[in-house]
C-alpha positions as CSV (number, residue, x, y, z in Angstrom):
1,M,14.5,16.3,3.3
2,P,17.9,17.3,1.8
3,Q,19.7,14.6,-0.2
4,D,22.8,14.6,2.2
5,T,20.6,13.6,5.2
6,W,18.7,10.8,3.5
7,V,19.5,7.3,4.5
8,S,18.3,4.2,2.7
9,P,16.3,1.9,5.0
10,P,18.6,-1.0,6.0
11,E,16.2,-3.7,4.8
12,L,16.4,-2.3,1.3
13,A,20.3,-2.6,1.2
14,Q,20.1,-6.4,0.8
15,P,21.1,-7.9,-2.6
16,L,18.4,-8.4,-5.2
17,P,15.9,-10.1,-5.1
18,R,15.1,-8.8,-1.7
19,K,13.2,-10.9,0.8
20,T,9.5,-9.8,1.1
21,A,6.5,-10.9,3.1
22,L,2.8,-10.1,3.1
23,S,1.8,-8.1,6.1
24,L,-0.9,-9.0,8.7
25,K,-3.0,-6.2,7.2
26,F,-3.1,-8.0,3.9
27,F,-4.4,-11.2,5.4
28,V,-7.0,-9.4,7.5
29,H,-8.4,-7.7,4.4
30,L,-8.2,-10.9,2.4
31,T,-10.1,-12.8,5.1
32,C,-12.8,-10.2,5.3
33,L,-13.4,-10.3,1.6
34,L,-13.5,-14.1,1.5
35,L,-16.0,-14.2,4.5
36,L,-18.2,-11.8,2.6
37,L,-18.1,-14.0,-0.5
38,C,-18.9,-17.1,1.6
39,S,-21.9,-15.3,3.2
40,F,-23.7,-15.4,-0.1
41,L,-23.8,-19.2,0.1
42,E,-26.1,-18.9,3.1
43,W,-28.2,-15.9,1.9
44,H,-29.0,-17.2,-1.6
45,R,-31.9,-19.5,-0.4
46,N,-34.3,-16.5,-0.2
47,E,-37.1,-16.7,-2.8
48,D,-37.2,-12.9,-3.5
49,I,-35.4,-12.3,-6.8
50,M,-34.8,-8.6,-6.2
51,Q,-33.3,-9.3,-2.8
52,I,-31.1,-12.1,-4.2
53,G,-29.9,-9.7,-6.9
54,L,-28.9,-7.0,-4.4
55,L,-27.3,-9.6,-2.1
56,F,-25.4,-11.0,-5.1
57,I,-24.0,-7.5,-5.9
58,A,-23.1,-6.8,-2.3
59,T,-21.7,-10.2,-1.4
60,V,-20.2,-11.4,-4.7
61,I,-19.5,-8.7,-7.3
62,Y,-18.1,-6.1,-4.9
63,P,-15.8,-8.5,-3.0
64,L,-14.5,-10.1,-6.2
65,V,-13.6,-6.6,-7.7
66,A,-12.0,-5.6,-4.3
67,L,-10.1,-8.9,-4.1
68,G,-8.8,-8.5,-7.7
69,N,-7.6,-5.0,-6.9
70,L,-6.0,-6.1,-3.6
71,L,-4.1,-9.0,-5.3
72,Q,-3.0,-6.9,-8.3
73,N,-1.8,-4.1,-6.1
74,T,0.0,-6.5,-3.7
75,Y,1.7,-8.2,-6.7
76,S,2.9,-4.9,-8.1
77,V,4.3,-3.7,-4.8
78,K,5.9,-7.0,-4.1
79,K,7.6,-6.9,-7.5
80,L,8.9,-3.4,-6.8
81,L,10.2,-4.3,-3.4
82,K,12.0,-7.4,-4.7
83,R,13.8,-5.9,-7.7
84,G,13.2,-2.1,-7.6
85,N,15.7,0.6,-7.3
86,V,15.8,2.9,-4.3
87,A,16.0,6.7,-4.4
88,A,15.6,9.6,-2.1
89,A,12.2,11.2,-2.4
90,Y,11.5,14.9,-1.8
91,I,8.3,15.7,-0.2
92,I,6.7,18.6,-2.1
93,D,3.4,18.8,-0.1
94,E,1.6,16.9,2.7
95,K,-2.1,17.1,3.4
96,L,-3.8,15.4,6.4
97,E,-7.5,16.1,6.3
98,T,-10.5,14.8,8.3
99,G,-13.6,13.8,6.4
100,Y,-17.1,14.5,7.5
101,T,-17.3,11.1,9.2
102,G,-14.1,11.7,11.1
103,K,-12.0,9.4,8.9
104,L,-8.5,10.8,8.2
105,F,-7.2,11.1,4.6
106,W,-3.7,11.9,3.6
107,T,-2.0,13.0,0.4
108,I,1.7,13.2,-0.1
109,S,3.1,14.9,-3.2
110,Y,6.6,13.9,-3.9
111,M,9.4,13.7,-6.5
112,F,12.5,11.7,-7.0
113,V,15.2,11.4,-9.6
114,D,15.7,8.0,-11.2
115,A,19.1,6.5,-12.2
116,N,18.8,8.1,-15.7
117,G,18.4,11.6,-14.1
118,V,14.7,11.8,-14.9
119,A,12.7,13.7,-12.3
120,I,9.4,12.0,-11.5
121,K,6.6,13.8,-9.6
122,D,3.5,12.0,-8.2
123,E,1.1,11.7,-5.3
124,Q,0.3,8.9,-2.9
125,H,-3.0,8.7,-1.1
126,G,-4.1,6.9,2.0
127,S,-6.8,6.9,4.7
128,T,-7.4,5.5,8.2
129,S,-8.3,1.9,8.7
130,A,-9.1,-0.4,11.6
131,F,-5.3,-0.6,12.2
132,N,-4.9,3.1,12.9
133,K,-8.2,4.3,14.4
134,T,-6.9,7.3,16.3
135,A,-5.4,10.4,14.9
136,E,-2.2,9.7,16.8
137,D,-1.9,6.2,15.3
138,H,-2.5,7.6,11.8
139,K,0.0,10.3,12.2
140,K,2.6,7.7,13.3
141,Q,1.9,5.7,10.1
142,F,2.1,9.0,8.1
143,A,5.4,9.8,9.7
144,K,6.9,6.4,8.7
145,I,6.7,7.6,5.1
146,T,7.6,11.3,5.5
147,N,10.5,11.1,8.1
148,N,12.9,9.5,5.6
149,P,11.0,9.6,2.3
150,T,12.2,6.8,0.1
151,A,11.0,6.0,-3.4
152,M,11.0,2.5,-4.9
153,Y,10.9,2.4,-8.7
154,D,11.1,-0.2,-11.5
155,P,14.6,0.0,-13.1
156,V,13.2,-0.5,-16.6
157,D,10.1,1.8,-16.3
158,S,10.5,4.4,-13.6
159,S,6.8,5.4,-14.1
160,K,6.1,2.4,-11.9
161,H,7.0,3.7,-8.5
162,M,5.8,4.1,-4.9
163,L,6.8,5.6,-1.6
164,Y,8.3,3.1,0.9
165,P,7.0,1.4,3.2
166,S,3.9,-0.3,1.8
167,A,0.8,-1.3,3.8
168,Y,0.4,-4.8,2.5
169,V,4.0,-6.0,1.7
170,V,7.0,-5.6,3.9
171,C,10.7,-6.0,3.1
172,K,12.4,-8.3,5.5
173,E,16.1,-7.9,6.4
174,G,18.2,-10.6,4.9
175,R,20.4,-12.9,7.0
176,K,23.8,-11.5,7.7
177,H,26.6,-13.9,6.7
178,A,29.7,-14.1,8.8
């Protein structure tokens, strides 16, 4: 998208720190992970050590690692949305592929120029979830990013960046003062 047609999303125009909120998708994933962790409390009564070990890995270790990744990713994105700079992103390449199970995967290669004039190139990946089961739903989500590509980056370290919007954190529009 040419620079002269790029428009910063209105919710990003508010003064820093921007108002952010966790999305419904974040809470659904968090609830699923916590329910999986809690399920071990009921299953651990089995006498078979091998089965207990496998259940422990499936119901405790995996959800704890996934929970840690979810919280760390959400914290980083929230920090960028609150205090990050906004720049026009240029889409270099878009790939939308279907896996052998029918799940859709996308990759967006993009670049942006930070406030110091340094060009940053990167890729962002995603896949379908319970929230966008059909190809049409997924393409709509994909289009949210690619129609008006916007990069958010850390003003101190532009290597910390992302394409806007995010799946787990949303930027709310601030109240307008009269």
